[in-house]
C-alpha angles and dihedrals in degrees: 000000000000118000091242090055092049090053090049092053091048091051090047090052091053093049094047093044088064091049101045132051139139087266088077087073090062085079089063090055090049091053092050095043094054095048117115104237091217093219102111107100129150112279091248123117132198124194110221089216089063087066094055102269115146123196094214097114095244111054110097107246106180095098091050091052092045091053094045093049093047093048092047094048095043090053092054099271140284141153128311109206118212109196128204113302145089109274117194110217108203092187142359126319103233115197126211132197121297094009123137118189114200116196109202121214109285094024113128127185107203112194125215121255093211109107091207089067088068096060144141095062118247133203114268141129123266114198089335101315124103119238145135109265143152109308117262113249089252115027140172128178122204096327133138136228106014130158141176113193143152141078096290131112134241117202118196094187087212095154090063095066123334098055091064089061088079087086093046102047103081098100094045092046091052092049093049094049091049089052091051094048092049093045094239107181111266093235088064094053096087117160124149113095112056093011134097108221106130119236121238125243106233118009122166105186119204093344132151124215108013126174130184113178141166100353130123120230123201137188105356122197092223136331108007113209109019118166109186123196089346131149124207106015125174120189109179136169092351122155118208120188107175126132105175121122114289092010097154109178097223131359112184102195124192087337131140134212101016128169121192112179144156093009132146114208122185103179145166093229135013116345090215126013116174112203143171107190141287128284118290094004092057092045087055091056097036099197119141130202108243145157097035126161122192117181148153097017140135114222117191105175135163091223123019134353108214115002137177111199165310097180096050104129091129091055135248124230144157100032122163121194122179145155097019129156117207108180097182135359146138092248119003097204114019134179113184141171139136143222093274095058112064111180125101145262110208144151097030120165123191129174144156100027123162114198129182119192120349121192096206119008139343090220122015133184108190116179098178108042112163093330122178091220092223095129144004107249105138120192121241112240108191140154112016124167111188118173147158099027128156127191132181098208144345115204096203116015137340096227131014113190121171137166137156132265089242094046116017122190108256147191100024121160117193108186137173095359122155126189114183096200133009134162090224134006106232147319118222124183128170101348133153125203096001113167129193107192118179095343120160128189124177089355094303128109 
């Protein structure tokens, strides 16, 4: 290494040492400690079978759930108990305030594969742009204090119909993105019937105090757990097994104060993808994702492990990720955006990650992921502390770090990271204050 480069790295280490310390993790404790646990419901229980639901696998049960949820909410809240059985959901499960649904062991909610059962269209976000679309399988709109817990299972049956829409969505996707870019009023962005934009699995929209705990989710049509504009979200001890296209395990979007812990996600896309909206439509809303803690999980994904992006035009900040196992992925830790997005990704803290085999990079900063090249709105990548990471092998490069001349990535500390085997060490373009501290690749520091 040239003497000038050595001096640069020393100076970078001094600058970043002032910016980063273990005290940064105190913020994660603050986020967790102030969360509402969402477990204080009225001590009133309702048996779903008392409302006409039958767990025989064929009797339509949506009306029974609708009536139970309305009764429970109107009476001030409580718990709806779903006993062992196979409940056919011929339409979405729509939650209301102060309702807790407890799925007992052996209880299965099996959702319909008929798209007409998910009409009328409801307001949601699809890949970061607001619209009216088929209802998610489980939906809540601007309600408070909701929970789904227990040892039961929810099966979206996405592979039986909706997943195939991936190959039919191009025209609708193009139209929606054009509407977002041109600021077409949301009430005019009506899709749903006659269109092919897949519905999500669980989407609370503009909700406060949301808890999902203990359940198993199978076979999602699209994104699996997708809180939008929510505050105070706890996702704990949830198993997701869903390998359809675009089956991200959890996509917190423009949401604040989120805890994801003790989960096991086996997914067809990213295990985690934190987002905040797409381009002009997100700038219109102006709501970031922030104060997010992800810990003690196993992420087995076909694509990426933990990802931030690419729809991050509203910004993402104050994210804490620790104690994660990622057996196999394309990129284990991935930060991505493009020149259409703008926004920022900043104050990101990652530690104690165990990765197996990665097809691309262990850690990747990608500033121009699938951009449309219609503008020059680079995203600000700033303040990343990534430490105590091990990886068996990287089949391309250990680290990929890229910025732009006009807006370099900056203040990135990579510390105590060990990659047993990698085709190449790293690629670094347009960075400022980038520190490698005790990093080993292929047995070499």
